[in-house]
N, C-alpha and C positions, 0 to 999 in steps of 0.2 A: 640123514644122510652122507653122503660118498666124498670130501671134499679133496679125499685127494687125485682125482681124475676134474680136478674143475681148472681154466685157464684165464687169462685176462684174457679179451674178445673188447677192440678197440668195435668203437661205433661204424668205423668205415664197415668195416667184420662185419658187423651184428648186419648191418645193413644191405649189406648186397647178399649174405645166409640168408638176411629174408628175400632174395630176388629169388634164388634158388630154391629155394621153397616154395613160391609160386609156383613153380616147373616141375621141380620134385618135392611133390614132400616128404620124401626119405633123404632127402641129405644133411648131409656134416658134416662141420668147421671143415674138414676133411677136404675133401671136392672145394671145396674157396679158392685152393691150390693148384687142386686141377682142370679147373675151367682154363677151357680154349681161348685163348683168346683171336675176339675177329676183326676181320683183317683191317686195318690203321685207314679212316678217312683220307681221303686227297685234304687239303687247304682249302679254303675257298682266297677265290683269289678279290684283287681290284678291277684285276684287269686281262683280260682273258683272248686267247690269239685267233680264238676262231667258233661256231656255237657250237665244235664238236671236244671242243674242251669244258668246253660251256655244263655240254649237256653229261660229261666221261664225270666228271662231278659233285651235279645239285645229284640226281639223277638217286644213284646210291644213300645223299641223302633224303630225299625223301622217302625212297623205301622203310628205310630205320624211323621216321614220324609212323609213316604208316600205320609199321607195327606193332610202334607207338604205344601211338591214338588206339588201333585194336585192341591190343591185347589190355590198356587203362579202360577202359570200354565192359569189357569181358571181367577183368577181375569189381568193379562195381556189380554188377549181377549179384 
């Protein structure tokens, strides 16, 4: 075995790499640092000014959850 190329990897990095492999089976360790960060979601509030603000915050969250559920169900098959 070639231990010269080995590197320490944290459990968090391993988990992220496994998630990358689900989308791209040829992903490498270096790709972990090249992943474009998704747009940060707005924090959920206790009170909202109006229904428009509520919709602007929850609509992306619902879409993220639906995408995650779809991806999870596809990975189960």
